[in-house]
N, C-alpha and C positions, 0 to 999 in steps of 0.2 A: 167708456173705458171701464167702469166698474162692472158693466154687464159681461164684457170680455173676460175680465179676471175671475168672475163667478163661474162662467162657462168653463174656463180653463180648470178651475178647481174641481168642478163637477165631473169633467171628463177623467180626471185622474184620481176621483174619490176613492174608488175601491182600493186601488193600489197604494195610495198615499196614506190611507187610514191605517193600514196594516204595518206600514213602515214608520210613519211619524205621526203620533197622536196630535201633534200641533196643527197640522193640516186639517184634521178632523174638526178641531175646535174652531178654526178659522172659518171652515165651510158652514158650521152651525150658525156662527155670528153672521155670516154673509147672507145666509138663508133668511134669517130672522129680519135682518136689516132691509133686504130687498123687498120683503113684503111691505115694509114701512116706507119704501122710497127713500132711505137714509143710508147713504153709502159712504158718507164722509168718515164716520167713526171707524167702521170696519176696515177701510183703506188704510187709516193711520196704524191700526193694529198689524195689518199685513206688512206695511213698510217697516215697522219696528221689529217685527218678527224676523224679517229678512235681514235687517241690519244686525240684530243680535246673533243670528246664525253665522254671519261673516266673522264675528269676533270670538267664536268658540275656540278654545285652546289657548287664548292670550293669557289667561291666568296662570296656566301651567308653565308657560315660557317664562312669565314674570317671576314666578315663584322659584323656578330652576336658576334663573339669573341671580336672584337675591341669595339663593343658597350657595351658589359658586362664589359670590362676592364674600359672604360670611365664612366660607371655607378658607378662602385666600387669607383674610384678615386672621382667622384662628391660627393658620400655619405660620404666618409672619409673627404672630405674638408668642408662639411656642418657641420659634427659632431665636427671637430676642431674649426670651428668658433663659434658654439654654446658653446663649452666648454670654450673657451677663453673669450667669451662675459660674460658667467656666473663668471668666476674668476674676470674679470675687475669690474662687478657689485658688487660682494661681497667685493672686496677691497675698492671700493667707499663707500659702507655702513659702512664698519669697520672704514675707516678714518673719515667720518662724525661723527659717534658715538664717536670715541676716542677724537677728537677735542672738542666735546661736554662735554665730561668728564673732559678733561683737563681745558676747559674754566670754568667748575664749580669749580675746585680747585682754579683757579686764583680769581674767584668771592668770594669764602669763604675767602681767605687771605685778599682781599680788604675789605670785610665785618668785619672781625675781627681787621682791623687796623684802626678803627674809621672812615671809609668811608661808613658806613651804614646808609642808608636813610629809611630802612624798619623796623627797630626795632629788627632786627633778632639777632644782636650781644649780647645784653643783655639776650635774651631768651636763647641763646646758652650757655653763661657763667653761668647762673643761673640753666641751665639744665632743664628749663620748657618745651623746645622742643629739640628734638635730630636730626630732619631731616626738610628739606624744599625742594622746587623745584622752578625752574625758567627757563626762555627762554633766550638764548643768544641774546641780542639786534641785530635787523636787519635781523634775521633769524627765522626759525621755529624749530631749534634744541634745545631740552630741556635737562636738567640735574637734577638729584636727588641727594641731599647732605644728608649723614647721618654721624653725628658727635658723637663719643663715648668718653666719658671722661674716661681718664686713670689715672689721679692723678696729683700732683704738682711736680715740680722740681725747685731748687733754683740755679739761674745762676747770679753771680756777686751781690749777695744781693737782687736780684729781683725775687720773686716767679712767676713762669710761669705755666700756666694750660696746661696740655698735652691732646691733643685729637687725636684720630684715626679718619680720615676723608676719607670717601669713596664717590666719585663722579661718578654716573652712567650716561654716556652720552646716549641719545636716538636719533638715526637717525629718521628723519621723514618718516611716512607711513611705517615703519618697526618695529613694537613694539616688535618683538621677536629676530630676527636675528641681528637687528641693535642696539644692547646694548653692551657698553664696559664700564668697571668699572676701575677707576684710584684711587689708595688708597695712602695716605700720613699720615705722623705723624706731627702734628702742635703744636708748643709751643706758647701760647698766653699770653701777659702780660695784666692781668685784671685790673691793677691799673689805667689805663687811658692813658698810655703811647702809646698804640696803636702798640706796637712791636709784630710781627708775625715771628717766626723762623721755617722754614721748615727743618727739620733734616733727614726725610727719605721720599722716594717716591717710589711706586710700580705701575708698569702699568700692 
């Protein structure tokens, strides 16, 4: 069998040496071992060489598969980061607008309790105006107040004017998505006592 392998290599020696130097090396080993009648070791080399040649290109395939997997993981990580950043940004906008609306309600209560320096209280009570806007001091967060008169109610002998108040907070630089409305029902003492009772609140 070894003799047949050696003869086969010798027949293609000239063509194979030019194409693949590995065959030339195998022939030199076979020539040397044939002279010593020791064919076991070169045959092992030949079999290993054939086996390794069958596996040529597998490293490239494995590397491409690993690169594909890493690319998919990277894309998913980027998408997750962008999605979480969007959620965080939307939450920040909502919180800013909500606190703007809630601040507008507190401003309305202070205005109706004789702490008004803008003349809005009297205009609201005589219903000459039903809305106004302002900015929270020290910020650029605005709120829009709308007060709808619902009637009067007597509490302990004192008549209170009842208003439905809607305060729309507006987050800066976000005129559409950054709007949150806070609604309350306010009872106001118009006699000059400055009492304001908040009986209901809706967010």
